[in-house]
C-alpha positions in Angstrom: 67.7 97.1 76.8 65.9 99.3 79.3 68.4 101.1 81.6 67.5 101.5 85.2 69.2 104.1 87.3 71.0 102.8 90.3 70.3 106.0 92.3 68.3 109.1 91.8 70.3 111.8 90.0 70.3 114.1 92.9 73.0 116.7 93.4 76.2 115.7 95.0 79.2 113.6 94.2 78.0 110.2 95.5 75.0 109.8 93.1 77.1 111.0 90.2 79.9 108.5 91.0 77.4 105.6 91.3 76.0 106.5 87.9 79.6 106.7 86.5 80.4 103.2 87.9 77.2 101.8 86.5 78.0 103.2 83.0 81.6 102.0 83.2 80.4 98.4 83.9 78.5 98.2 80.5 81.2 97.0 78.1 78.9 95.3 75.7 81.2 92.7 74.1 83.8 91.4 76.6 85.3 93.7 79.2 88.8 92.9 80.4 89.5 92.5 84.1 92.5 91.7 86.2 92.3 88.2 87.7 92.7 88.1 91.5 95.1 85.4 92.5 96.9 83.9 95.5 100.2 82.2 94.9 101.9 80.1 97.6 104.5 77.3 97.9 103.5 74.1 99.6 106.2 71.4 100.0 107.5 70.5 96.5 104.9 72.5 94.5 103.7 76.0 93.8 99.9 76.6 94.1 98.1 79.3 92.2 94.4 80.0 93.1 92.4 82.3 90.9 88.9 83.6 91.5 86.8 83.0 88.3 83.1 83.5 89.2 80.8 82.4 86.4 83.5 80.7 84.3 83.1 77.2 83.1 86.2 74.9 83.0 86.0 74.8 79.2 86.3 78.6 79.0 89.7 78.6 80.8 93.0 78.5 78.9 96.3 77.9 80.6 99.7 78.2 78.9 103.2 78.2 80.2 106.6 79.1 78.8 109.9 80.4 80.1 108.7 80.2 83.7 105.6 82.3 83.1 102.1 81.0 83.5 99.5 82.7 81.3 95.8 82.4 82.5 92.9 83.4 80.2 89.3 82.9 80.9 85.9 84.1 79.8 82.7 84.6 81.8 79.8 84.4 79.3 76.4 85.9 79.8 73.4 85.0 77.7 72.3 87.4 75.0 68.7 88.6 75.6 66.6 91.6 76.3 67.2 92.4 80.0 65.0 94.6 82.1 68.1 95.4 84.2 71.6 94.1 83.5 74.6 94.3 85.7 76.4 91.2 84.6 78.3 91.3 81.3 80.6 89.0 79.5 84.1 89.4 80.9 87.6 88.4 79.8 90.2 87.6 82.4 93.9 87.5 81.8 96.9 87.2 84.1 100.5 86.3 83.7 102.4 85.0 86.7 106.2 84.6 86.9 107.0 81.3 88.7 110.1 80.6 90.8 113.0 78.7 89.3 112.7 74.9 89.2 108.9 74.8 88.4 107.8 72.2 85.9 104.9 73.7 83.9 104.7 70.6 81.7 103.6 68.6 84.8 101.1 71.1 86.1 97.5 70.1 87.1 94.5 72.3 87.2 90.9 72.1 88.4 88.0 74.6 88.5 85.5 74.1 91.4 82.8 76.6 92.5 84.4 79.5 90.7 87.9 78.8 92.0 90.7 77.8 89.7 93.5 75.8 91.4 96.7 75.1 89.6 99.5 72.9 91.1 102.9 73.2 89.6 105.5 70.7 90.8 109.0 72.1 91.5 112.4 70.5 91.8 114.1 70.2 95.1 116.9 72.8 95.1 120.3 71.2 94.8 122.3 70.7 98.0 124.9 73.3 98.5 128.4 72.2 97.4 131.6 72.8 99.3 134.3 74.7 97.5 137.8 73.8 98.5 140.3 76.6 99.0 143.8 76.0 97.7 146.2 76.1 100.7 149.4 76.1 98.7 151.5 79.3 99.3 152.3 81.1 96.1 156.0 81.3 95.0 157.6 84.4 96.4 159.4 86.7 94.0 162.4 88.7 95.3 163.4 91.7 93.3 166.9 93.0 93.7 167.6 96.4 92.2 169.7 99.4 92.6 168.2 102.8 92.2 168.5 104.1 88.6 169.5 100.8 87.1 167.5 98.6 84.8 165.6 95.6 86.0 165.8 92.1 84.4 163.6 89.2 85.5 164.8 85.7 85.0 163.3 82.4 86.0 165.4 80.1 88.2 164.1 76.7 89.4 160.4 77.7 89.1 160.8 81.0 90.8 161.5 84.5 89.4 164.7 86.2 90.0 165.4 89.8 89.2 168.8 91.3 88.8 169.7 94.9 88.3 171.9 96.1 85.6 171.7 96.3 81.8 169.3 93.9 80.1 170.9 90.8 78.5 170.3 90.5 74.8 
């Protein structure tokens, strides 16, 4: 492969940075990139849109488990002797945590014009329930005691009764 310089190697930071960017973009066999996505809720579904330029539908793999969607894709470039090459094979990967109630097993996906669209149905959240508060007043316990004497608690007719004095055997 014949390498072309993107800019003349003049002095200064800009030409050096452009050359560095150009050299970083030459991964050879599959460079990994973060996959840009938009995620939004629409009605009873979650929609994930991912930009996959140059990726064929058969080169996309979608998996889901435990509320996490895993997207993997490859953009392939033909192997040949290029006079100038700026496009290289790329591997994309992204994991997206989905909100509760999503049904990954019923998801549908399509790739059109470099845009992957995934629609994941979700359950309607359960209606809030009303919790009743017990209005019954608790039984009152009266404790009678004289200072310095022992305290004995006995139950009388469903209520507690305390009496002071020595404890009964």
